[in-house]
KELOPA-257122 format. One record per residue: residue number from 1; residue in one letter; x, y, z of N, C-alpha, C in turn. Coordinates in steps of 0.001 Angstrom, whole numbers, plus 500000, padded with zeros to 6 digits. Example, Ala and Ser with C-alpha at 12.3 -4.5 7.8 and 13.67 -1.06 7.14 Angstrom:
num; residu; nx; ny; nz; cax; cay; caz; cx; cy; cz
1; A; 513190; 494310; 507800; 512300; 495500; 507800; 513200; 496700; 507800
2; S; 512850; 497750; 507080; 513670; 498940; 507140; 512900; 500030; 507870
***
This chain:
num; residu; nx; ny; nz; cax; cay; caz; cx; cy; cz
1; M; 321867; 720053; 498840; 321047; 719631; 499952; 321908; 719645; 501176
2; G; 321295; 719340; 502302; 321924; 719289; 503505; 322589; 717929; 503712
3; P; 322933; 717597; 504969; 323512; 716211; 505120; 322680; 715121; 504412
4; I; 323447; 714341; 503777; 322763; 713288; 502898; 322144; 712270; 503907
5; R; 320848; 712020; 503771; 320167; 710950; 504532; 320152; 709818; 503616
6; G; 321059; 708899; 503823; 321392; 707747; 502703; 320666; 706509; 502990
7; E; 319864; 706356; 504052; 319290; 704996; 504320; 318398; 704531; 503309
8; N; 317781; 705500; 502493; 316805; 704962; 501460; 317236; 705322; 500101
9; R; 318504; 705834; 499930; 318948; 706278; 498793; 319416; 705166; 497772
10; P; 318828; 705202; 496528; 319291; 704100; 495628; 320783; 704337; 495248
11; S; 321281; 703284; 494602; 322789; 703395; 494279; 322846; 704218; 492962
12; R; 323951; 704783; 492876; 324273; 705696; 491724; 324276; 705034; 490462
13; Q; 323791; 705689; 489421; 323835; 704959; 488014; 325041; 705544; 487395
14; P; 325887; 704737; 486695; 326927; 705187; 485961; 326468; 706147; 484784
15; D; 327251; 707190; 484383; 326827; 708032; 483403; 326491; 707277; 482026
16; A; 327296; 706245; 481883; 327130; 705591; 480568; 325795; 705023; 480282
17; V; 325094; 704656; 481281; 323786; 704067; 481213; 322666; 704965; 481611
18; R; 322917; 706189; 481838; 321942; 707166; 482235; 321016; 707449; 481055
19; P; 319663; 707181; 481306; 318694; 707273; 480151; 318446; 708755; 479957
20; D; 317493; 709002; 478904; 317041; 710320; 478600; 316256; 710906; 479806
21; I; 316502; 712235; 479963; 315743; 712898; 481001; 314513; 713636; 480514
22; K; 313503; 713538; 481254; 312169; 714261; 480777; 311907; 715349; 481894
23; V; 311494; 716484; 481396; 311218; 717567; 482313; 309825; 718150; 481979
24; S; 309227; 718846; 482976; 308020; 719528; 482662; 308014; 720742; 483695
25; F; 307385; 721800; 483279; 307420; 723051; 483952; 306040; 723527; 484418
26; E; 305899; 724057; 485535; 304699; 724584; 486009; 304565; 726122; 486074
27; F; 303580; 726652; 485567; 303394; 728110; 485646; 302001; 728480; 486266
28; F; 301813; 729729; 486593; 300522; 730138; 487197; 299915; 731215; 486262
29; P; 298703; 731340; 486160; 298097; 732368; 485322; 298461; 733814; 485819
30; P; 299056; 734647; 484980; 299400; 735947; 485335; 298236; 736861; 485618
31; K; 298315; 737813; 486636; 297157; 738569; 487007; 297216; 740021; 486394
32; T; 298452; 740495; 485960; 298589; 741788; 485409; 299334; 741753; 484131
33; D; 299373; 742855; 483321; 300031; 742834; 482052; 301607; 742668; 482343
34; A; 302150; 743187; 483302; 303535; 743026; 483570; 303871; 741567; 483851
35; M; 302941; 741003; 484690; 303169; 739513; 484991; 303056; 738718; 483806
36; E; 302129; 739045; 482902; 301860; 738342; 481717; 303061; 738380; 480780
37; E; 303716; 739536; 480809; 304889; 739714; 479874; 305990; 738837; 480406
38; R; 306086; 738750; 481755; 307235; 737754; 482344; 306832; 736394; 482079
39; F; 305555; 735951; 482153; 305105; 734674; 481772; 305559; 734261; 480445
40; W; 305251; 735025; 479381; 305550; 734631; 478087; 307133; 734773; 477826
41; D; 307746; 735694; 478531; 309248; 735685; 478325; 309939; 734334; 478903
42; S; 309389; 734011; 480115; 309938; 732766; 480764; 309584; 731576; 479838
43; L; 308433; 731504; 479378; 307997; 730455; 478592; 308781; 730285; 477373
44; S; 309078; 731350; 476731; 309783; 731412; 475477; 311319; 730988; 475580
45; R; 311743; 731208; 476859; 313132; 730738; 477212; 313241; 729262; 477468
46; L; 312163; 728691; 478063; 312125; 727275; 478502; 311598; 726355; 477424
47; A; 310783; 726973; 476486; 310210; 726040; 475481; 311248; 725325; 474572
48; P; 312375; 725939; 474257; 313366; 725325; 473404; 313987; 724153; 474097
49; L; 313739; 723878; 475375; 314275; 722755; 476031; 313472; 721434; 475760
50; G; 312382; 721594; 475088; 311548; 720382; 474733; 310965; 719776; 475833
51; P; 310269; 720495; 476738; 309587; 719843; 477923; 308525; 718840; 477383
52; R; 308307; 717835; 478195; 307125; 716960; 478012; 305864; 717657; 477946
53; F; 305681; 718675; 478921; 304611; 719579; 478828; 304926; 720677; 479803
54; V; 304194; 721799; 479594; 304115; 722896; 480632; 302745; 722925; 481156
55; S; 302599; 723087; 482472; 301321; 723029; 483068; 300998; 724455; 483636
56; V; 299621; 724779; 483695; 299132; 726128; 484166; 298203; 725866; 485261
57; T; 298391; 726320; 486508; 297647; 726087; 487715; 296281; 726623; 487540
58; Y; 295406; 726342; 488565; 293991; 726614; 488650; 293829; 727070; 490047
59; G; 293330; 728329; 490260; 293188; 728828; 491552; 292207; 728183; 492459
60; A; 292347; 728486; 493768; 291411; 727930; 494808; 289927; 728033; 494397
61; G; 289170; 727082; 494458; 287817; 727183; 494144; 287504; 727488; 492567
62; G; 288516; 727207; 491742; 288331; 727450; 490370; 288406; 728985; 489936
63; S; 289136; 729759; 490862; 289049; 731210; 490659; 289794; 731695; 489450
64; T; 290684; 730843; 488912; 291323; 731437; 487658; 290964; 730464; 486399
65; R; 289806; 729899; 486406; 289333; 728988; 485431; 289469; 729532; 483986
66; E; 288968; 730826; 483765; 288977; 731335; 482375; 290341; 731720; 482071
67; R; 291261; 732235; 482953; 292593; 732656; 482640; 293437; 731315; 482362
68; T; 293228; 730352; 483105; 293921; 728961; 482880; 293602; 728479; 481410
69; L; 292343; 728519; 481079; 291831; 728034; 479780; 292574; 729062; 478708
70; R; 292601; 730210; 478935; 293190; 731108; 477903; 294664; 730929; 477703
71; M; 295451; 730689; 478872; 296754; 730457; 478766; 297143; 729143; 478109
72; V; 296429; 728053; 478399; 296857; 726847; 477917; 296411; 726813; 476366
73; S; 295416; 727446; 476039; 295008; 727497; 474663; 296093; 728231; 473766
74; R; 296554; 729390; 474403; 297633; 730127; 473586; 298877; 729349; 473592
75; I; 299260; 728669; 474678; 300504; 727887; 474610; 300508; 726837; 473536
76; T; 299295; 726119; 473533; 299077; 725038; 472537; 299125; 725603; 471112
77; N; 298421; 726692; 470849; 298259; 727110; 469430; 299476; 727886; 468981
78; E; 300202; 728633; 469907; 301213; 729599; 469444; 302730; 729037; 469622
79; T; 302949; 728104; 470504; 304286; 727769; 470766; 304638; 726361; 470362
80; G; 303605; 725457; 470175; 303862; 724109; 469944; 304238; 723240; 471060
81; V; 304392; 723833; 472292; 304779; 723070; 473468; 303490; 722411; 474095
82; P; 303449; 721212; 474312; 302258; 720579; 474850; 301920; 721294; 476200
83; A; 300600; 721518; 476473; 300202; 722266; 477532; 299280; 721306; 478412
84; A; 299494; 721465; 479698; 298506; 720655; 480600; 297847; 721686; 481431
85; A; 296463; 721528; 481572; 295709; 722480; 482408; 295428; 721780; 483719
86; H; 295634; 722560; 484847; 295177; 722160; 486171; 293747; 722118; 486187
87; L; 293096; 721235; 487000; 291652; 721224; 487237; 291358; 720693; 488628
88; T; 290409; 721428; 489277; 289996; 720972; 490600; 288504; 720713; 490641
89; C; 287977; 720146; 491679; 286569; 719831; 491749; 285914; 720654; 492903
90; V; 286523; 721656; 493350; 286055; 722555; 494412; 284919; 723400; 493987
91; G; 283821; 723335; 494701; 282759; 724326; 494524; 282113; 724266; 493161
92; A; 282040; 723148; 492480; 281523; 723064; 491223; 280688; 721649; 490953
93; T; 279692; 721736; 490257; 278975; 720380; 489965; 279775; 719579; 488930
94; R; 279407; 718347; 488797; 280008; 717508; 487776; 279783; 718068; 486472
95; D; 278636; 718661; 486141; 278363; 719213; 484859; 279320; 720298; 484532
96; E; 279521; 721135; 485520; 280321; 722238; 485320; 281773; 721898; 485157
97; V; 282211; 720896; 485937; 283660; 720498; 485697; 283803; 719742; 484333
98; D; 282804; 718947; 483973; 282827; 718368; 482685; 282822; 719331; 481550
99; A; 282141; 720450; 481735; 282247; 721524; 480734; 283557; 722071; 480512
100; V; 284217; 722217; 481662; 285599; 722702; 481484; 286525; 721704; 480820
101; V; 286346; 720495; 481131; 287231; 719447; 480395; 286966; 719386; 478965
102; R; 285618; 719501; 478573; 285335; 719644; 477098; 285856; 720877; 476516
103; G; 285971; 721983; 477236; 286556; 723187; 476671; 288059; 723033; 476491
104; Y; 288684; 722367; 477298; 290073; 722092; 477118; 290350; 721213; 475870
105; A; 289484; 720192; 475719; 289556; 719343; 474582; 289424; 720164; 473160
106; E; 288330; 720997; 473308; 288066; 721888; 472081; 289191; 722776; 471735
107; A; 289937; 723253; 472853; 291069; 724014; 472598; 292406; 723259; 472176
108; G; 292304; 721893; 472035; 293450; 721121; 471655; 294264; 720688; 472802
109; V; 293751; 720897; 474024; 294535; 720562; 475319; 294033; 719217; 475633
110; N; 294890; 718183; 475777; 294583; 716727; 476145; 295380; 716317; 477398
111; R; 295955; 717357; 478104; 296750; 716919; 479249; 296184; 717713; 480468
112; I; 295850; 716971; 481466; 295202; 717617; 482677; 295880; 717172; 483928
113; V; 296173; 718096; 484832; 296563; 717823; 486153; 295380; 717842; 487057
114; A; 294955; 716706; 487426; 293631; 716580; 488207; 293919; 716581; 489725
115; L; 293268; 717550; 490399; 293493; 717713; 491795; 292133; 717836; 492556
116; R; 292054; 717372; 493817; 290864; 717749; 494512; 290769; 719247; 494675
117; G; 291850; 719856; 495095; 291788; 721297; 495166; 291530; 721638; 496646
118; D; 291864; 722952; 496947; 291691; 723422; 498240; 290445; 724399; 498233
119; P; 289789; 724426; 499378; 288620; 725377; 499418; 289035; 726808; 499330
120; P; 288246; 727751; 498906; 288661; 729182; 498880; 289184; 729677; 500096
121; E; 288846; 729162; 501363; 289309; 729591; 502573; 290716; 729212; 502738
122; G; 291416; 728313; 501916; 292745; 728046; 501967; 293144; 726619; 502335
123; V; 294404; 726271; 502188; 294940; 724985; 502584; 294668; 724685; 504093
124; G; 294342; 723521; 504396; 294161; 723125; 505810; 292755; 723166; 506257
125; Q; 291884; 723913; 505481; 290517; 723951; 505822; 289782; 722718; 505366
126; P; 288758; 722311; 506107; 287978; 721056; 505714; 287432; 721198; 504314
127; F; 287668; 720084; 503498; 287043; 720044; 502250; 285641; 719363; 502180
128; T; 284698; 720137; 501733; 283342; 719657; 501515; 283017; 719542; 500159
129; P; 282764; 718327; 499629; 282500; 718213; 498161; 281202; 718930; 497892
130; H; 280973; 719400; 496619; 279666; 719984; 496237; 278750; 718913; 496155
131; P; 277491; 719090; 496660; 276451; 718041; 496676; 276320; 717464; 495305
132; D; 276457; 718042; 494212; 276444; 717462; 492825; 277796; 717360; 492225
133; G; 278883; 717407; 492962; 280190; 717438; 492350; 280922; 716242; 492574
134; Y; 282179; 716184; 492053; 283064; 715038; 492182; 283486; 715058; 493712
135; R; 283643; 713928; 494363; 283842; 713802; 495700; 285312; 714012; 496123
136; N; 286301; 713617; 495157; 287643; 713674; 495422; 288433; 713620; 494194
137; A; 289807; 713520; 494329; 290554; 713458; 493015; 290414; 712228; 492244
138; A; 290242; 711033; 493008; 290072; 709798; 492290; 288828; 709821; 491536
139; D; 287736; 710397; 492115; 286466; 710476; 491439; 286615; 711377; 490225
140; L; 287416; 712508; 490309; 287643; 713421; 489273; 288357; 712733; 488141
141; V; 289315; 711940; 488459; 290132; 711279; 487401; 289246; 710263; 486597
142; A; 288400; 709605; 487323; 287470; 708616; 486638; 286473; 709434; 485783
143; G; 286056; 710578; 486178; 285144; 711375; 485374; 285819; 711832; 484192
144; I; 286998; 712342; 484235; 287850; 712820; 483039; 288052; 711617; 482110
145; R; 288343; 710460; 482581; 288562; 709350; 481742; 287347; 708991; 480889
146; K; 286175; 709176; 481393; 284930; 708945; 480637; 284808; 709943; 479574
147; L; 285377; 711066; 479612; 285197; 712215; 478646; 286178; 712156; 477430
148; G; 287183; 711501; 477539; 288153; 711396; 476407; 289435; 710814; 476752
149; D; 290340; 710774; 475762; 291688; 710174; 475927; 292648; 711273; 476446
150; F; 292621; 711470; 477687; 293528; 712562; 478227; 294692; 712001; 478980
151; D; 295848; 712729; 478893; 296945; 712329; 479754; 296685; 712947; 481017
152; I; 296721; 712275; 482194; 296268; 712739; 483454; 297377; 712687; 484516
153; S; 297771; 713743; 485157; 298700; 713670; 486297; 297882; 713991; 487582
154; V; 298419; 713429; 488685; 297710; 713664; 489928; 298939; 714025; 490958
155; A; 298465; 714578; 492147; 299379; 714995; 493147; 299827; 713851; 494087
156; A; 301133; 714002; 494541; 301544; 713090; 495649; 302226; 713990; 496688
157; Y; 302372; 713577; 497891; 302837; 714351; 499017; 303862; 713542; 499759
158; P; 305168; 713789; 499500; 306227; 713082; 500163; 306236; 713142; 501683
159; E; 305693; 714237; 502195; 305707; 714403; 503667; 304193; 714171; 504262
160; K; 303352; 713674; 503343; 301929; 713325; 503756; 301070; 714584; 503610
161; H; 299954; 714564; 503057; 299018; 715666; 502925; 298599; 716069; 504380
162; P; 298519; 717403; 504635; 298084; 717776; 506009; 296848; 717188; 506566
163; Q; 295887; 716703; 505631; 294605; 716302; 506097; 294543; 714767; 506167
164; S; 295735; 713992; 505840; 295755; 712534; 505907; 296031; 712192; 507316
165; P; 295181; 711239; 507784; 295284; 710835; 509189; 296675; 709949; 509416
166; D; 297088; 709231; 508425; 298268; 708401; 508555; 298837; 708052; 507196
167; W; 299879; 707361; 507190; 300585; 706935; 505942; 299731; 705861; 505126
168; D; 299080; 705032; 505835; 298229; 704145; 505161; 297240; 704715; 504232
169; A; 296454; 705762; 504864; 295540; 706562; 504190; 296080; 707326; 503046
170; E; 297229; 707950; 503337; 298010; 708684; 502175; 298255; 707888; 501026
171; I; 298854; 706709; 501174; 299211; 705848; 500090; 297990; 705291; 499369
172; D; 296988; 704896; 500179; 295694; 704373; 499655; 295052; 705380; 498741
173; N; 295129; 706663; 499137; 294549; 707731; 498311; 295240; 707897; 496958
174; L; 296617; 707823; 497030; 297415; 707890; 495835; 297077; 706695; 494965
175; K; 296903; 705486; 495451; 296710; 704421; 494643; 295325; 704439; 494017
176; R; 294280; 705026; 494749; 292993; 705137; 494173; 292998; 706025; 492997
177; K; 293795; 707060; 493110; 293815; 708083; 491942; 294435; 707505; 490715
178; L; 295502; 706751; 490896; 296225; 706084; 489828; 295395; 704876; 489228
179; D; 294672; 704125; 490163; 293855; 703066; 489676; 292689; 703542; 488834
180; A; 292191; 704816; 489118; 291148; 705482; 488505; 291466; 705912; 487020
181; G; 292839; 705827; 486786; 293200; 706152; 485367; 294206; 707234; 485251
182; A; 294789; 707734; 486212; 295914; 708743; 486066; 297202; 708007; 485525
183; D; 297918; 708724; 484772; 299152; 708254; 484161; 300329; 708345; 485117
184; R; 300479; 709328; 485879; 301590; 709580; 486789; 301189; 710371; 487989
185; A; 302059; 710422; 488996; 301869; 711305; 490114; 303067; 712328; 490099
186; I; 302792; 713561; 490415; 303844; 714588; 490568; 303777; 715016; 492025
187; T; 304928; 715088; 492649; 304971; 715399; 494060; 304899; 716906; 494365
188; Q; 304378; 717130; 495529; 304605; 718431; 496196; 306069; 718715; 496397
189; M; 306400; 720103; 496488; 307797; 720293; 496688; 308301; 719780; 498037
190; F; 309614; 719390; 497992; 310181; 718831; 499143; 311676; 719221; 499138
191; F; 312320; 719294; 500247; 313715; 719804; 500335; 314734; 718701; 500953
192; E; 314103; 717711; 501459; 314934; 716527; 501869; 314687; 715434; 500916
193; N; 315710; 714984; 500056; 315475; 713953; 499090; 315078; 712641; 499714
194; A; 315524; 712423; 500991; 315175; 711155; 501699; 313701; 711058; 501900
195; D; 313014; 712165; 501998; 311458; 712146; 502107; 310969; 711625; 500790
196; Y; 311462; 711984; 499741; 310936; 711459; 498411; 311235; 709972; 498276
197; W; 312418; 709546; 498599; 312774; 708183; 498389; 311951; 707258; 499365
198; R; 311704; 707637; 500535; 310826; 706896; 501444; 309468; 706832; 500997
199; F; 308974; 708011; 500351; 307603; 708003; 499797; 307430; 706975; 498653
200; V; 308383; 706978; 497756; 308462; 706170; 496583; 308491; 704577; 497116
201; E; 309257; 704382; 498081; 309390; 703113; 498614; 307988; 702545; 499264
202; R; 307339; 703416; 499950; 306032; 703080; 500444; 304973; 702827; 499400
203; A; 305030; 703662; 498376; 304098; 703504; 497247; 304331; 702142; 496586
204; R; 305662; 701807; 496223; 305929; 700629; 495448; 305528; 699345; 496393
205; K; 305801; 699379; 497599; 305325; 698250; 498539; 303841; 698147; 498466
206; A; 303074; 699236; 498185; 301630; 699107; 498168; 301204; 698743; 496660
207; G; 302016; 698573; 495870; 301680; 698025; 494491; 301568; 699183; 493449
208; V; 302016; 700421; 493872; 301944; 701567; 492875; 303113; 701291; 491850
209; E; 302729; 701272; 490588; 303824; 701131; 489571; 303957; 702355; 488713
210; A; 303035; 703304; 488745; 303117; 704428; 487882; 304258; 705310; 488299
211; P; 304844; 706149; 487407; 305862; 707119; 487771; 305417; 708160; 488803
212; I; 306352; 708335; 489778; 306208; 709267; 490774; 307230; 710405; 490571
213; V; 306843; 711445; 489934; 307824; 712422; 489453; 308094; 713462; 490578
214; P; 309366; 713691; 490905; 309633; 714749; 491853; 309329; 716109; 491436
215; G; 308722; 716721; 492218; 308409; 718309; 491956; 309401; 719105; 492645
216; V; 310320; 719826; 491877; 311383; 720521; 492391; 311010; 722072; 492436
217; Q; 311237; 722752; 493591; 310927; 724172; 493749; 312166; 724972; 493952
218; P; 312768; 725626; 492848; 313872; 726457; 493109; 313483; 727663; 494066
219; I; 314319; 728065; 494888; 314057; 729112; 495863; 314436; 730420; 495371
220; H; 313496; 731056; 494548; 313742; 732388; 494108; 313673; 733381; 495281
221; S; 312825; 733111; 496217; 312651; 733960; 497429; 312491; 732982; 498571
222; F; 313447; 732932; 499453; 313306; 731993; 500637; 312024; 732380; 501449
223; K; 311782; 733711; 501694; 310729; 734025; 502508; 309380; 733564; 501825
224; Q; 309277; 733836; 500532; 308119; 733363; 499805; 307889; 731883; 499820
225; I; 308983; 731092; 499534; 308902; 729691; 499530; 308505; 729093; 500906
226; A; 309190; 729627; 501858; 308892; 729232; 503299; 307337; 729391; 503625
227; G; 306849; 730533; 503055; 305404; 730713; 503262; 304545; 729743; 502584
228; F; 304915; 729342; 501300; 304203; 728315; 500576; 304240; 727073; 501268
229; A; 305548; 726714; 501793; 305652; 725408; 502468; 304748; 725266; 503687
230; G; 304723; 726321; 504450; 303891; 726321; 505631; 302368; 726006; 505327
231; R; 302009; 726595; 504124; 300542; 726376; 503857; 300212; 724997; 503237
232; C; 301268; 724331; 502618; 300917; 723111; 501947; 301542; 721929; 502683
233; G; 302116; 722093; 503952; 302529; 720904; 504631; 303899; 720432; 504315
234; A; 304711; 721168; 503459; 306069; 720837; 503304; 306868; 721530; 504345
235; S; 307940; 720867; 504748; 308774; 721334; 505796; 310016; 722069; 505302
236; I; 310564; 723009; 506055; 311776; 723657; 505695; 312825; 723165; 506731
237; P; 313744; 722357; 506262; 314831; 721834; 507202; 315612; 722984; 507833
238; Q; 316118; 722748; 509021; 316885; 723783; 509687; 318185; 724115; 508923
239; W; 318791; 723099; 508233; 319992; 723460; 507525; 319709; 724372; 506329
240; L; 318503; 724205; 505748; 318109; 725007; 504597; 317855; 726567; 505130
241; A; 317156; 726697; 506223; 316993; 728008; 506772; 318162; 728633; 507107
242; D; 319130; 727879; 507657; 320425; 728459; 508019; 321227; 728982; 506866
243; R; 321049; 728343; 505685; 321841; 728778; 504489; 321315; 730210; 504057
244; F; 319912; 730450; 504181; 319423; 731663; 503742; 319319; 732768; 504809
245; E; 319772; 732406; 505958; 319625; 733477; 507171; 320514; 734580; 506882
246; G; 319834; 735808; 507042; 320601; 737080; 506828; 320735; 737533; 505424
247; L; 320128; 736918; 504473; 320225; 737161; 502989; 319105; 737962; 502456
248; E; 318190; 738412; 503327; 316908; 739161; 502893; 317356; 740424; 502096
249; D; 318380; 741070; 502439; 318728; 742273; 501700; 320050; 742033; 500943
250; D; 320281; 740889; 500557; 321476; 740529; 499687; 321040; 739666; 498621
251; P; 320375; 740165; 497635; 319856; 739348; 496555; 320836; 738565; 495708
252; E; 322035; 739209; 495477; 323062; 738510; 494795; 323484; 737205; 495515
253; T; 323737; 737268; 496718; 324246; 736106; 497379; 323142; 735089; 497577
254; H; 321854; 735552; 497794; 320620; 734751; 497881; 320565; 733970; 496573
255; A; 320685; 734594; 495502; 320536; 733852; 494207; 321633; 732736; 494047
256; L; 322861; 733065; 494486; 323876; 732027; 494367; 323684; 730848; 495281
257; V; 323160; 731152; 496463; 322864; 730081; 497468; 321728; 729263; 496881
258; A; 320647; 729939; 496307; 319498; 729180; 495797; 319909; 728293; 494699
259; A; 320816; 728803; 493826; 321300; 727906; 492783; 322001; 726707; 493281
260; A; 322832; 726859; 494227; 323611; 725768; 494845; 322703; 724809; 495467
261; V; 321743; 725193; 496251; 320765; 724312; 496921; 319966; 723422; 495939
262; A; 319449; 724176; 494863; 318655; 723499; 493790; 319536; 722407; 492945
263; A; 320829; 722899; 492702; 321715; 722051; 491995; 322045; 720743; 492788
264; E; 322185; 720885; 494106; 322501; 719747; 494848; 321361; 718764; 494889
265; Q; 320156; 719305; 495098; 318957; 718490; 495161; 318786; 717716; 493900
266; V; 318846; 718363; 492745; 318632; 717798; 491414; 319705; 716720; 491072
267; T; 320872; 717083; 491299; 322002; 716154; 490925; 321906; 714953; 491894
268; E; 321609; 715076; 493107; 321380; 713887; 494032; 320331; 712990; 493421
269; L; 319140; 713616; 493087; 318100; 712762; 492417; 318534; 712146; 491141
270; L; 319204; 712862; 490242; 319545; 712308; 489024; 320673; 711136; 489272
271; D; 321504; 711321; 490259; 322529; 710294; 490393; 321907; 709033; 491039
272; S; 320759; 709158; 491682; 320065; 708066; 492328; 319121; 707327; 491275
273; G; 319100; 707857; 490025; 318269; 707163; 488996; 317032; 707786; 488543
274; V; 316767; 708990; 489089; 315561; 709682; 488767; 315658; 710154; 487351
275; T; 314678; 710037; 486549; 314780; 710445; 485074; 313683; 711463; 484674
276; E; 312697; 711768; 485619; 311700; 712673; 485223; 311692; 713722; 486333
277; F; 311498; 714968; 485999; 311465; 716090; 486928; 310414; 717104; 486525
278; H; 309751; 717645; 487504; 308697; 718636; 487335; 309172; 719859; 488103
279; F; 309327; 721024; 487407; 309869; 722214; 488015; 308801; 723278; 488257
280; Y; 308656; 723671; 489556; 307738; 724791; 489903; 308370; 726085; 489506
281; T; 308102; 726778; 488445; 308827; 727944; 488052; 308520; 729216; 488589
282; L; 307372; 729443; 489195; 306843; 730699; 489690; 306933; 731682; 488514
283; N; 306804; 731203; 487284; 306912; 732115; 486043; 308204; 732708; 485916
284; R; 309252; 732119; 486459; 310607; 732612; 486262; 311448; 731463; 485570
285; S; 312475; 732006; 484887; 313215; 730909; 484019; 314690; 730696; 484462
286; N; 315299; 731759; 484992; 316847; 731691; 485182; 317303; 730350; 485818
287; L; 316810; 730058; 487068; 317202; 728915; 487887; 316824; 727600; 487157
288; V; 315696; 727589; 486536; 315306; 726391; 485838; 316096; 726013; 484651
289; L; 316496; 727113; 483941; 317459; 726910; 482788; 318753; 726315; 483194
290; A; 319238; 726811; 484333; 320494; 726326; 484894; 320390; 724840; 485383
291; L; 319233; 724496; 485972; 319051; 723134; 486409; 318877; 722169; 485215
292; A; 318187; 722612; 484283; 318112; 721792; 483021; 319449; 721440; 482373
293; R; 320316; 722562; 482451; 321617; 722300; 481871; 322411; 721199; 482694
294; L; 322252; 721274; 484012; 322907; 720217; 484773; 322322; 718945; 484558
295; L; 321132; 718891; 483993; 320552; 717535; 483654; 320919; 717071; 482308
296; G; 321722; 717922; 481588; 322074; 717679; 480234; 321117; 718054; 479218
297; I; 320186; 718889; 479622; 319135; 719305; 478612; 319446; 720763; 478112
298; R; 319654; 720923; 476845; 320010; 722229; 476184; 319035; 722437; 475057
299; P; 318949; 723749; 474760; 318021; 724059; 473565; 318341; 723359; 472352
***
């Protein structure tokens, strides 16, 4: 990481009392045969690490619904790794969303990452609930809870969701999702650990007791990740941009810098007492394997 922002950083835990570390990995549904081959290769390399679950995302407006169901079904049936399916309530009725949830249950998938979701027009556009649909993520969580005994994760935003008017509204929304029955929150990617610590502090002061798992994004491509960050409201600190400046045509150095940046972020979080991590893999395994080893997780 860049300069340590220590004002909200918890004290370091001695190695002797460091508890077991839990990890989960996020994938997206591949669109081509070549991408699918990389998906399964990456999954086969990460599965021996014994993740709590691997999740598969769900495109804007439910655009990858069938592929998401197919991938989580195969993961569950063929690898033995617990799979979590993402689910949104964009552009669908309650009955349609409930049918997807029942389809997951029939496929043996009992873990769901419940999200309001972004409209097909993209992040930052106004969200309009379907007239017969779930109104928001808290409403969706409550609906899933009525359909079965699911393990439910929801999203959290250490830098505030782009559409939240203020921090009170942001934390209130998180609390409503957890009060509706979610088991944990997983954060959007962030690159300043102090943003995560401040967010957790705000949530705890508001009475949130559920785990808030940091979502860590290894930088396989700085240009790509910077684009993602711009669309989801995550900031790219200047010190981070400086580290990758001029490396567009130097993939070897880029990879070394990316590994160092991710290692610094993860070890800082670990030393501050964090015991659960969610890695956004982008269907790649190399950096995530290295980070897991730093956490003491081996096949």
